[in-house]
N, C-alpha and C positions, 0 to 999 in steps of 0.2 A: 311647632313651626307655623309661622304666619305666612299666608299666601296672598299675593296680589296678582292681578291678571292684566295683560296687555294684549292688543290684537297682534296677530301674526304679521300683519302688514308693517307694524311699527318696529319689528325686529330686523327688517331688511335682509332676512336670511332664507326666504322661501320663494320659489319660482312662481311666475304668474299663473301657470296652469293649476298649481296646488291652491293658490289663493282664490282663483276663480271657482275651483271645485267646491271648496268649503263654503264659499259665498253663494253657491247654487246658481251660477251664471247659466243662462239658457243655452249658450253655444256648446256646452259640454254634455247636454242631456242625452244625446244619442250614444255616448260612450260608457254609460252605466245604466243599471236597471232601477235601483232603489236609491232614494236620497238618504244621506247619512244623518237621519233624524229619527225621532221616536215614531213619527208617522211612517217613515220608510221601513222601520223594523216591524211595525204592525202589519204592513203589506207583505213583507218578506216571510213572516211567520205563517201567514195565511196561505202563501203560495208554495212554500218550500216542501217539496216531495223528495225525500231521501231514498235513493234506489240502491244504496250500498248495503252491505251485510253488517248489521249491527252486532250480531253475535260474534262474527269474525273479528270485528274491531275490538270488542271487549276482551276476547280471548288473547288477541295479539298484544294488547296493552298490559294485561296481567303478566304475560310472559316477559315483556320488556322490563317490568318492575320486580320480577321474581327475586333478583339479587339484592333488592333494597327492602327496607321496612318503611314503606310510605305511610303517611299519616292517614287517619280515618277519613279525613276530608277527600284525599286523593282517591282512595279505594271506593268511597261512596260515589264520587263523580264518575269514575270509570264504569261502575255498575249502572249508573243512571243513563249511560249512553245506549243501553239496551232498550230504553223507554222511547217510544215514538214522539213523546212530548219534549224530548231533550235535544238541544242544539249546542253547537260549539261556537265559541268566539275565539278566533285564532290569530296569533302573531307568529312570526318565524324569524330566525336569525342564524348566522353561522356559529360555529362552536369556538368562539374566541376564548383563549385561555384566561382563566380567572374572571370571566364574564366580559372582558373587553371594555369598550367605552360605556359611559353611563346610559346612553340611549338604549342599550340592550335591556337594562333594568327598566327604563321608562316604557318600553314596548310591553313588557310583561305586566307591569303595574296597570297600564291602560286596559289590557285585556281582562285582568281580574276585576278592576273597578267597573268596567262596562258590563261584565257578566252580572255583577251584583246589582247594578242599577237596573238592568233589564228584568231581573228577577222581581224587584220591587214593583216595577211597572206592569209586568205580565206574570203574575204569581202562579198561573196555571201551567206554566212551562218551566223547564230547567235550562240553565245556560252555563256551560262548562268552559272555563278559560283554558286555552290550549297553547302550549309553546311547541311549534313545529321545528324540530331540530334539523338543521341543514347538514345532516350527516353525510350526504353524498357529494357535497361540494368538495372540489379538489384543490382549491387555491390556498395552499398552506401559508403562503407569505402574507395573506390577509388576516390570519388568525393567530399567528405564532408569536405575537408581541403584545405588550400592554404597557401603557405609560402611567407611572405613579409619580405624581408631582413632576419633577424635572428629569426623572430617570426612566429610561426605556429598558424593559426586561424582555429578552427574546429567548424563545425555545429553539435552540439550535439542533437541527435534525435534517437528515436527508430523507425527505418525505415524497411519497408518490401514492396516487390513488385517492380514494375517498377519505376525507379527514376523520370521519366518524370511526373508521376502522383502525386508525393509527394507534399504536401502543404508547402508553404514557410512561413507560419504564425509564425513559431518558429525559424526563422533564425536570429532574432533580435540581439542576443549577438554577433554572428560572424559578422554581418553587422556593428554594432557599432565599433567593433575592427578594421575592414577594413577601415571604414571611418576615424577612429582616426589616422591610418597610413597615409592616403592621405593628412591630414592636411588642412591648410587654404590658401594655395597659390592659384592663379587663376586656374591653371591646376588641382590641387588637389580638389578644390571645385567643379569644373566642372565635374570631373569624379565621385566624391562622389554623386552628384545629379543624374547622369546617373544611377549609381548602385542602389542607394536607390529607385528610381522610378521603376526600373525593378523588384526589389524583394518585394516591398511593394504594388504595384498596380496590381500584378498578383497573382492568387491563386495557380498555380502549378509551379513546377520547370521548366517544358517545356516552359510554357508561359513566365516566367521570363527570361530564357536563350534566347529565341527568341527575346525579346525586347532588352536585353543587346547587343546581337550580331547585331541586326538590327540598333541600335543606332550607333554602331561603324563602321558598314560596309554597311549599307543600301544605302548610297549615291553612293557606288561603284557597286550597283546592285546585291549584294549577296542575294540569296533566301534560306531561311531556310525551310527544309522539315522535318515534323514529320510523320514518317511512322507508328506510332501507330494510324492507321486510318482505320476504317472498310471498307470504300469504296475502298481505295487503296489495302488493304490486300485481298479483294475479288478476285482480279486478280491473286493472288498467291495461292488461295485455292486448286486448283487441284494438284499443286506441293507439297503443304503441306501434303495432304493426301497420295499421291504417295510415298513421301520420308519417311514418318513415317511408312507406311505399308511395303514398299519394301526395304527401307534402302539403296538406291542407293548412296547417298552421302558418306556413311561410306565406301563402297567398292571403289568408284572412288578416293576419297581423300587418302585413305590408299595406293592405288597403286601408286599414284603420290608421296606420301611421301617416299615410298620405293625407287622409282626411283631417287629422290633427294638425299637420303642417299647414294645410290650407286655411286653418283657423288661426294660424300664427303661433302655434305651440311647437316646441322641439321634442320629438320622441326620445324616450329614455333608452330603449333597447332596439336592436335590429335582429329579426329572426334569421335563422339559417334555413337552407332548403330542408335539412334534416336536423331536428332539435333534440336529439338524443345522443348520449354517450354509451359506450360499451364499458362495463365495469366488472372487474374480477380481481380479487386479491389486491395487489398494489397497482392496478391498472384502472384508469378512467380516461378514455380517449374518444374523440368524436367519431361518429359514423358518417361516411360520405358515400355517395353513389358515383360509380365510375363504370360506364359501359354496361349498365344493367346489373352490376355487382355492387354489394354493400360492404365496403371495406372499413376496417377500424384503423384509423391513422396511427402511424408509427409502430405497426405490428404486421404480422403475416396473416392476421385473421380476416376472413371475408365470407360473405354469404350470398347465395342466390336467393330469389324471393321465397322459394319453398323452404330452403334450409333456415332462412331468417325466421319464417313463420314457426318452424319447429323449435328453434332456439328460444324464441319468446314464449312459446307454450310451455316448454320444459324448465326454462330458467328466466322468468320475468324479472327477477332481482338483478340480472346482469344488464338491464337496460335502464339507464338513468336519465331522467328528463333534465333539460337545461332550464334556464331562468324563465322562458316563455311557456314551457309545458308543465313545469312543476306545479303552477297554480291549478291547472286542470286536474292533475293527479290528486292534489290536496282536496279539491272540492268534490271529487268523485268518492273518496273514501271516508270523508267526514260529513256529518250532518251540519254543515257550517252555515252560519248566518252572516258573519262579518269577518273581514280580514283587516288587521291593524298593521299599518306600515308607516315608514317615514316618507318624506316628500318624494324621493326617487321611486320608491315602491308604488306609491299612489299613481305616479305618472305612468309607469309601465303597465300597471294593471288597467289603466284606462285604454291602453292599446289592445287589450286582450278580449274584450267583450264579444267581438265578432267570432272569435275562435270558440269561446264557450257556447255561443248560440249554434255554431255549426255542429258541435259534438253533443248538443242538447244537455249540457251540464249546467246546473244552476249557478248563476253569477252572484257572488256575495256583495254585501254592502261594504264599500271601501271607507275605512276610518283612518284619518290622520292621527298617528300616535300623539300622546301628550309630550310636549317639550318643556324643559324647565331650566331655570338658572338658579343655582343655590348660592345665596349670599351669606357668608359667615359673619359673625358678630363684628370682627375687626374691620372687614370690608364695609359693613353697614355703617359703622361709626365714621369711617373715612368718607363715605358718601354723604353722610349728614354734615360733616365739617365742611366739605367742598360744595355742599348744596347741589348734588347731582341726583337726578331722579332715575328710576329704573328705565324709563323710556329713553332718556338721553344717553344712557350707557350703551345702547345699541348703535349709536352713530359711530362713524369712523373716528380714529384717534384725533385726526386733524380737525374734524368737525366739532368734536367734543371740546377740544382745547379752545378753538375759536369762539364757540358759544360761551364757554366759561369766562374767557377774557372780556367779551362784550357785556356779559351779564354783570361782571364785577367792576368794570371800569366806568360804565355809564354810556352816554350817547356820544362822547367825544370821538369814539372810533368809527362811528357810523356817519358817512357823508351822503346818505340818501337825499336829505333835504337840499344839500348843495348840488347834487347831480340833477335833481328836479329843477332847481333854479337855472342851471346851465342850459338844460334842454329848453326851458321857456325862453331864455334870452336868445339862443341860437335859432329857435323856431321863428321868433319875431324877425331876426336878422335875415333868415331865409325868405320870409314873406316879403320883406322890404326889397331884398335883392332881386326877387322874381319880378317885382313891379318895374325895376329899372332894366334888368337884363335877365331873361329866363335862364341863360347858361350859368349865371352867377349862383343860382340856388344850389347847384351841385357843389360848388366850392364851400358854401356855407354849411352844407350837410357834412362834408369832409372835415371841416374845422370843428364842428360839434362832436364828431366821432373821436377826433384827436384829443379834444379837451376832456371828454368823458373818460377816455383811456388814461390820461394823466391823473385824473382824480382817483380812478380805481387803483392805479399803482401807488398813489400816495396813501390811500386807505390801507393797502397791504403793508406798506412801510410802517405806518402807525401801529398796525397790529403786531408786526414783528418786534418793534421797539417795546411795546407793552408786554409782550411775552418775555422779553429779557428781564423785565422787572419782577416777573412772577415765576421765576425758574423753579422754586421749591414746590409751589402748588402744581405746576405742570408736570413735574417729576412724580408727584403723588398720583396724579391722574394716570400717568403711564404705568405706575406700579399697580394701581387698581385695575386697569384694563388688562394687564398681563395676568393678573391673578384670576379674574373672572372670565377672561376670554383667552385661554392659553393658545399659543400659536396663532392668535388673531381670529379664531373661529369660535363657534358656540362651545361652551364648556362641556356639554354632553357628548360632543364628538371626539373629545380627547381624554377627559378625566375618567378614571376608573372608580368603582364603588369603594375602593380601599380607604381613602381618606375620609369618606362619609361614614363608613362603618366604624372606623377608629373613633371618630368624634361623637357619633350618635347611636351606634349599635343598631338594634332592630327598630328603634324609633324612626330611623331614616325611612325605611320602607313603609312603616305605618303612617308617617307624615306625608309621603307621596300619595298613598291611598286616600288619605283624608282630603288632600288638596286637589287631586286630579279630577277634572270634569270632562269626560271623553267626548260628550256631544255638545259642549259649549264652544269648542274651537277657539280657545284662548291660550296664549303662551303664559306659563306659570312662573312667577318669580317667588322663590321661597326664601324667607328670612329664617335661617336655622339657628 
């Protein structure tokens, strides 16, 4: 694969807060601790004091992998977590069936590549790439479908509670449809067997996802962490109780959000007074306070302060953090240096630093995951014929077509010179009118505006007429854009790994690892 790089600004697909963050703008400095640079990592390594239980973490991970036969690289990395010189580089995502959109893959590849780069730069330390499995998330509708080419496959199920605990016994129809797309080529058959084994030999979605991800990335040393674990969550129990009862996260994050808004940025998430769910079997419901009692919505379950404290002490696994408290839990149980996320994740993490400071939990370096556009041979040839560059691809369809017409017709469609001449003529008329009667200058200005508008409309008509003469080329541009930007958005947000694996097999992931540069903050264009 050949890689080219363009700035994130040129993609027109990222928010101002994300662009300002990776550019190191001063107005965001108070919302994070370390810059996302090698120098930032050097400082973080020197400062990071892990207070969690390394032995407990290692034992919990071995138990989570006991039904698999992970690679030697995974086992070695799990055992390395017992070493005080070992840090994690973490990314996280929901348990989308069949890995979901490509950016799931890109997150993990970014973590693996960054860990390897840091090992080269700081050889005295160990850096373990981690995929934090969002097993406690309960939004089944967000993960139960996947799009392969133009076909949407859906896992139809009446689901409730944490998705990681769902049984995969009824995923057969979606699995058959997915395998049907993969076909009978060597790569397709290989991936079909990987997916089928993951979803048929495991009882829960968490275990199926772990096996699938481990098969794809285990040789690279990626460790999957399932935080729906009583032993791990016991370390979090005191914060769970304190935050439910005293509601510190609500106050801290709201203050940070207001500060971000004052600087012109839009917050990504809004905290609640209580940022925990109660979770048991097929239940995951919000906890709310009413008249001094702590009630679980849509149930008869309620607690006093004392009974809440006892429940957390005996069953910490039943208390599930939401999006604003999950990061605190993550950083408490992992010796983590960096969190890798997409643009929305980077934004809401910037809202959280004050809450980390309050609970005295180390705040990680925020890394924007690598993004990529994969251009197949056929699309690349079409781009060459149409003389379209990777940068112009990111313009809107209308902008791209207008640019193409103007570039291939010449200057006859551009009336800028004529407009400048009109302005000069009318400015002179305005000056002469002013000398005769001051009120006439306004009439001259109005006449200039009208004339310029007429010329602008004429330019648009010329452009439309020229487009009619180039219908075939413009249709080719439409086809190209629809291929590379399905549904009009970045490819990575829609496309699944399936077509990539069918075409390139394991070479696709290896190509990503070779191309991605996590600390360069450039958008990757891959010619496959």
